[in-house]
Each structure stands twice: as structure tokens, then as C-alpha cells.
N, C-alpha and C positions, 0 to 999 in steps of 0.2 A: 504491499499499499505505497503512496505517494504521499509525500507531507507537503509538499506544494498545495496553495491554496486552489480549489475548483476557480475555473475561470468560464466566464457566460458572455457572452458578445449579445448585444440588445440591437435589434434593428429593426428596420420603417418600411420595408419594402413598398414597390408602385408608388403612384402618383398620392398615395395619403398625404397631409400636413397636418395633420393634428398628433401631437407628439409629448404632450404632458402627460398621457400614462403610461408610456414609454420610459419617459423619464424618471415618472414618481417611479415605478419597479426597477429601472435600473438603481437606482437611489437605495430604496428598497433590500436589493441583494447585497449591494457594496454594505449597506450600513449591519446586514445579518454577515460581513466576514469573507464575502466570497468578492473576487478581483471581478470587473466589472468594465468593457468595453462598450462604448455608445457608438453608430458609426456616423448616427443622421439623417432626416431625413432622404426621402425619394431615390432607396437603392435598389438597384436591380438582385436579380438572386446570383448573379456570377460576381456582382460588388460585394453581397453578403459571403458570398465563397470564398472569394479571397480574402477577406478581412479573417474568417474564422481560421483559413488556414493559417495564415501571418503570424496571425497572434498565436494559437495555438491552444484554440479554446476549446474547452469541454460540450460545451452547448451551445445552443444559441437557439434566444428569445425573441420570438416575431409579431410584433403588434401591429394590428390593421383593423381599418374602422370602415372601409371603402367597401368592403362584399367583395374584395378579390380573395380572399382567402383559398378557395379551393383550385385556384391560379394558384399560387401564389407564394404558399407556403409547400405545394411537393415540388414546385421549380425550386427553390433553394433546397429542396430533401435532393432533387438530381443533381445541381451543382454539387454540391458538399463529396456525393457520390464522386463526380466527373474529377476530383481534383482529388478523390483516395480519403475524401474523410469522412467512411462511415463509421466511424466510432463519435459524429459529433451528436447530441441527443438536441432533436428541434423542439421546440415549444411554445404557443403561442397563443396570444389572445386580441380582444376585439367583441366587435361587435359581431359574433359569432351563431347564425340557426339551431339551436337543436339539433335538427335534423341534420346540419353537415358535421357533426359531431362524429359519429362513427366513419364518414367517407375521408376525413380530415386524419384519424388514427388508422385506418388501415391503409392509406398515405405512406404512414412514416410519424407524424406526430405525435409527440410523445406525453405531452400533457395539451389540455386546451383549456385559456382561463375566460369566461362569458364577463358582462357587467355585474356585480355584485362578489365577485370573490374578492376575499379581502388576500392583503400583502399579504400578511402571516401566512392564509393557504400556500401562496404562492411561494415564500421562501421556506414552509416545511416542503412540498413537493420538490424543492429543488436539492434541499440537501437528503430529502431522501429517495430521490433517483438521478442524481448526477454526481459521480466521485473523478476525482482527477485522473487521466489519462498516463 
């Protein structure tokens, strides 16, 4: 087991310009002891995957409010795989209908968080599901 802190990249894929939630989650994860990298707005799946590899992260947290989660979340997973980052856990949150949850999990999204999820729940999930590689 590594003594290195878990590293999480928080990203905003696509054209969605609402980043307050991503910043709040990033800060909560940082305050809980994780190393956090925030990529900023308007990231392509390829940009996110490249940053994840470059930063040697253990997980990528995606935030989306635009409704493009069924396209963008799997595209990030595919971009990570294309870069050989198969061990990076992907989780995400935002405005995601209950009917899309299973589809995202089948695509490889390890955790999905919707409005009303507390920061404590996200931190606890990360502690339970993300280990340094």
C-alpha cells in the first residue's frame, strides 16, 4: 500500500460554464486530505485524459449541468483508456436524471452524485472507493 495521498482531478467537460459545484467539491476533497487538481471550464475529454495522465491521478471527478453526461462521461473514460490509464476511477455529478444512472455505471462511471448529495457523502465515497495506485 502506498503512503502517497490519493490524487483526484476535478474537471468540467464540454461547454457547460457552471463551475461552482465543481469548485465546492474540489475544495471539500482537498480539505478532507486528498490532493486535488482542478482543470477549469470547457475541457474536452482528451484534455481531461491528458491532464489525468500528466498529473498521475487516481480518480477523475466530472461535473456537468448541461445534460451531455451520457456522451461526455463515457468519452472521458474512452480517452483515459486510449492513454493507457485504465486504473483511473471516474466519478461524476450534476443534473443527472435517475433514468441515466444505470447507463453511466454500465459505461464505467464508478459513482454518480446528483443534487442533494452532501459533500460528506462524496468525501466518504472517495475514501471508500479510491486508492493510490
